[in-house]
C-alpha positions, 0 to 999 in steps of 0.5 A, spaced: 872 348 433 872 340 433 878 337 430 877 331 424 879 326 429 874 328 435 869 330 429 870 323 426 870 319 434 863 323 435 860 320 428 862 313 430 859 314 436 852 316 433 852 311 428 853 306 434 848 308 438 843 310 433 844 302 431 843 300 437 836 303 438 834 300 431 837 294 433 833 293 440 827 296 437 827 290 431 824 286 437 818 291 439 816 292 432 809 289 432 809 289 425 808 283 420 814 282 414 811 286 408 810 283 402 817 284 399 820 282 405 817 275 406 818 274 398 826 275 400 825 270 406 822 265 400 827 266 396 832 264 401 829 258 402 831 256 394 838 259 393 839 260 386 843 266 381 837 270 381 830 270 382 824 273 378 824 280 380 831 281 383 838 278 383 840 274 389 844 277 394 838 279 398 835 272 399 842 269 400 843 274 406 837 273 409 838 265 408 845 266 412 842 270 418 836 266 420 841 259 419 847 262 423 841 265 428 836 259 427 831 263 427 825 266 422 822 270 426 821 277 423 827 281 427 831 276 425 830 276 418 830 284 419 837 284 423 841 285 417 839 292 415 840 296 421 847 293 422 848 294 414 846 301 414 851 302 420 856 299 416 855 304 410 855 310 414 862 308 416 864 306 409 861 313 407 866 317 412 872 313 409 869 314 402 868 321 403 875 323 405 877 322 398 873 328 396 872 332 402 876 334 408 875 329 415 870 334 418 865 334 412 867 327 412 864 325 419 858 329 418 856 326 412 857 318 415 852 322 421 848 325 416 847 318 412 845 313 418 840 319 420 836 320 414 829 319 413 829 314 408 835 310 411 831 310 417 825 307 414 831 302 411 833 300 418 826 297 420 825 292 414 829 289 409 830 291 402 835 290 396 837 298 397 840 296 403 844 290 401 846 294 395 848 301 398 854 299 402 857 297 396 856 303 392 859 306 397 865 302 397 866 303 389 865 311 391 871 311 396 875 307 391 873 310 385 875 317 389 882 314 391 884 311 384 883 319 382 889 320 387 893 314 385 891 309 380 893 302 382 891 295 379 889 292 387 884 298 388 882 297 381 880 290 382 877 292 388 873 297 385 870 292 380 868 287 385 865 292 390 861 294 383 860 287 382 857 284 388 852 291 388 849 288 381 848 282 384 844 286 390 840 291 385 841 293 378 840 299 381 848 298 382 849 300 374 847 307 376 854 307 378 857 306 371 853 311 369 855 317 374 862 315 373 861 316 365 859 323 366 865 324 370 869 321 365 866 326 360 865 332 364 871 332 369 878 331 365 882 331 371 877 327 376 878 321 370 881 314 372 886 311 368 883 306 362 887 301 365 884 301 372 877 301 369 879 295 364 881 292 370 874 294 374 871 292 368 873 285 368 872 284 375 865 286 376 863 282 370 866 276 373 862 277 380 855 278 376 856 273 370 852 267 374 846 272 374 848 274 367 848 266 366 842 265 370 838 270 366 840 267 359 837 260 362 831 263 365 829 267 358 831 274 361 826 274 367 828 279 371 830 284 366 823 283 363 820 284 369 824 290 370 823 293 363 815 291 363 813 291 369 817 296 373 819 301 368 812 301 364 816 304 358 811 302 354 805 306 356 809 312 356 805 319 358 807 326 361 804 325 369 806 331 372 804 330 379 807 324 379 814 327 378 812 332 383 810 327 388 817 324 387 821 330 388 817 331 395 819 324 397 826 326 395 826 332 400 822 327 405 828 322 404 834 327 405 830 332 409 828 338 406 834 342 408 839 337 406 835 337 399 836 344 398 843 344 400 844 338 395 841 343 390 845 349 391 851 349 388 847 349 381 844 356 383 851 359 387 857 356 382 853 356 376 858 355 370 864 354 375 863 347 378 869 343 378 873 338 382 871 334 388 864 338 388 862 337 381 863 329 382 859 328 387 853 332 384 854 327 378 854 321 383 847 324 386 843 329 382 843 326 375 840 319 378 835 324 382 833 327 375 833 320 371 828 317 376 824 323 376 824 323 368 822 316 370 816 318 374 813 324 369 813 318 364 810 312 367 811 312 375 817 311 380 817 309 387 821 314 392 826 309 394 828 308 386 833 314 387 837 311 393 843 311 390 844 318 389 844 318 397 851 316 398 854 322 395 848 327 397 851 327 405 857 328 402 855 334 398 850 337 403 855 337 409 860 340 404 855 346 403 852 347 410 860 347 413 859 354 413 852 354 415 852 350 421 846 352 425 842 349 418 846 343 419 844 342 426 837 343 425 836 338 420 840 333 424 835 334 429 829 333 425 832 327 422 834 324 429 827 326 431 824 321 426 829 316 427 827 316 434 820 316 432 818 311 427 821 305 431 816 307 436 811 308 431 812 301 429 812 298 436 805 301 438 802 302 431 795 301 434 797 307 439 795 313 434 788 309 432 784 303 433 786 301 426 793 303 426 797 308 424 798 310 416 804 309 416 804 302 419 798 300 415 801 296 410 805 292 415 799 290 419 795 284 419 798 280 414 799 274 418 792 274 421 789 272 414 794 265 413 792 263 420 785 264 418 786 260 411 790 255 415 785 253 420 779 253 416 783 248 412 785 244 418 777 244 419 776 241 413 782 236 413 786 239 407 793 241 407 793 244 400 792 251 399 792 255 393 792 263 392 793 268 386 795 275 389 802 275 391 801 279 397 797 272 399 802 268 397 808 271 400 805 271 407 802 264 406 809 261 405 812 265 411 806 264 416 805 257 415 812 255 413 813 248 417 806 247 418 804 241 414 802 245 408 802 245 401 802 251 398 801 253 390 800 259 386 793 258 382 796 257 374 795 263 370 794 258 364 788 256 367 785 263 365 788 264 358 794 268 361 801 267 358 805 271 362 807 269 369 806 275 374 810 273 380 816 268 382 811 264 385 807 263 379 813 261 376 816 257 381 809 254 385 804 253 379 798 250 381 797 242 377 792 242 373 788 238 374 789 238 381 790 232 385 787 232 391 782 237 395 784 243 396 783 250 399 783 256 394 784 263 398 782 270 394 777 275 392 774 272 387 771 265 385 776 261 383 776 259 375 773 252 377 765 251 377 766 245 382 768 251 387 764 251 394 764 257 398 768 254 404 769 261 409 769 268 408 775 273 412 774 280 414 779 284 417 778 291 421 785 293 421 791 293 417 793 291 410 787 287 408 781 292 412 775 293 407 777 287 402 772 282 402 776 275 401 774 268 401 775 261 401 774 256 396 773 248 397 776 245 390 775 238 389 780 234 386 780 234 379 778 241 378 
C-alpha cells in the first residue's frame, strides 16, 4: 500500500499530465466559442461590477488572460479553464485533509480532475470553472476552523466565499450547506465569532456587485429568478428530474455517483462526523437542483458545487473497494483523453460533425458571410435579435470596422430586455444610416429588403434559414 506522501505525489503528477494534455489540445480544438463563451469575452471588453446574467469575475478573468497574452483567439479565451481546474484539484487535496486521511485526499484530487464534468469544463470557459476553486478553498478553511478557531482563517473563509459569489451566485450553496452542518452536526460547527468574521469579509468582497444590482434594477437577480429558475411556471416534470439525475451520474461517473449515495443506505441513522459533513456539502445541492428540474427545468451543471465534497466522499467510500475505484477512474480518464480529440476532429464521426460538438461548430461562418455581404453593399452597421447571433457577431467581427447593435425589443412592443446585448447595445430608433439585419424572420420594418439568404449544412445553425435584410436609414 502506498504511503500518504507517495499517493499525494502521484496525484500531483496525474493532475499535471491531464492538465498539460488539455492545454495542448486547446490549440487543436476546432470548435468556435459557444454563445456564453463569446458573451463572457464581450463582458471583458466592457469591465463592470456586474452583468445581465452573471456577476463579473469571469469577464475580468478573460480580459486579464487575453491582455497578458496579447490574443483573443479561442484557445487563449479558454486557457484559464484547464488551469483553474488543475488548481481546484490541488485545493481539493488540501481541503480533503481536514475531513479524511492523506490517501483518500490524494484520490479525491485525482477523481476531481478526471470527472467528465471537469473534462467538459476544461474545454470551454464557464462561470462554474471560475467559482469552483473558491468553493474548494472555502470548504478546506471551514474544515480547519472546525479543528482550530482562528480569526485569520475566518477572514480567509469570508474572502473565498465573497470571491466565489463574484464568480457565480451558486456559491450561495456553501452558506446553505454550512447552515445544515450547523443544525445537524453540533460537533462540526465553527465558532459564532468566526462565522461573523467570515460573513463580514464575504460581504465586503461581494458588496460592489450588490451595489451594481441596486443601481441596475436588480438585473442579474431578476434574470436568475424569472428566466433561469422560471418559478412562475411550476409543474411536475418527472422526466426532467430523472434526466437531471442521469446527467449527474455521468458528470461524476456512474460508479462514483453510486458511491456518493451508498452511505445513506449503508449506515442510515448512524451518520456523523466528517462523513456526514461531506454528505451535507454535496447531496443537498443535488437534491435541491433535482427539485428545480422537477418543478421547472435544470441544466446538468447547476449542481456543480456538489462536486467539490463529492470526490472526497466517494474516495472515502471506495477506499476499501479499490478495484471499483480503479475501474471508475479508468473510465473517466478515457473520457478525459477522448473528448479533446473529438473536439479536435469533430467531423471524423460524420460529415455534419459529432453531436457532442455540433453546437460549437459553424457559428463564425454566419458572421463572416454577413460581414462579406454588408461590405459588398457598402454598409458597416449590423443588427441582430438572437443572442447567439449577436454573441458571435461581436466576437468574430471585432476590430473589423463594424458597428453592431441588438434590435431594440421595444420596437416590437416588448417591454423587458432579454439579454445583455439588448441592454448594452440597443438599436437606435430611427436608424441613422443604412444597415443590415441578420435574422430568421423579416425585421419589423416595412422598408426592409431581402439582401441574401444564408444556409449552413453543419454546426449550430444547420437547418435554420437565416436571412440578411437591408434596412434603409430612418427605418
